[in-house]
N, C-alpha and C positions, 0 to 999 in steps of 0.2 A: 656495755660493758665494757669494764679493763682489763690488758691483759696482765698476765705476771708472769713471769721466769724466773725460774728451779733458781738458786744460787744468787748470791749477793753480791750487788754494784752498792761497790760503799757514793754516802751520797757528795765526794767529794771527787771520785771518780774521771773521768771525760767521756770515758770508753767500756758500754758495758761488756764486752768478751772477756773483764777479768770474772764479772760472775759464774762462769767458767770454771774456775778455779774456786770459790769462794763458795761453798754450800754445805759443808763439815764443815764447823771450829769444836774445839776440844775443849770441855766445861771447864778443863784446870786452868786454859789461858782468856778462855772468851771476853770479860771484861777487863784483859789486858791488850789484846793485839791491835792497834787503831784501825780495822777493817772492820773486828766486830763491834769496838767498845759504845759507839757511842747507841748501836742500835739496842745493844744488848739492856745498857744502862737506859734509853727513854721509852720504850718499847718492847716492854716482856708480853711475851705470851707462848700459853701452854695448849696444845693439842692433844687428846685423848690417843690413841696410835692402839692397836692389834696387834701389831707384829713391826717388824722393823728388815732391813736385810745388810745385809756385812758381806763384801767381795772379800775373795782371796787373789793376792794376785803374785801367789808363787813362781818365781818364771818354768816357763812353756805350761800355765797352769790356771785358769781364771775360769771362776766359778761363783754361784753366789751362796749366800746361805741364808735360810731365812729362820727369824725367829719368832718367835709366836707365844702370845702370852695364856694363861692358864686363865680358864674362867674368874680365876676370884685375885686373880694379880691387876692392880691398879699400874699402866706405861703411860708416859706423859711425854714428847717430844715440845722443846722450848726452842721455837726458830723465833732469828733475831731477822725481827722488818724493820727494813731501809726504806724512803724515799729516794726516790734518784728522777735526775731529770735529764735529758741530753741538752746537749749545750747547741742543738741547733734545734730546738724545738722554742717556740715561742713562750712570751714567762707566764703569756696571757691566755697560753692554752689548755688551761685548766678551774 
């Protein structure tokens, strides 16, 4: 079984910590941003979802808003899938 992380680590990155900041791309710019461009173009994916969360980060107030779909709605998430290999990992590890 493989382990996966939430967030995108670009294939060119040497540090996996960048994935903590790259977890949500804007649909308007995903094809242009260097961090997401390759994954978006080469590994398209669609996942059906029945809801998602939006965070409210107003000063002094942090809360989660849940958006659920109606039974007749079709919603999908389009993740950007990327392959990343740690520079410390031997080339023949997989």
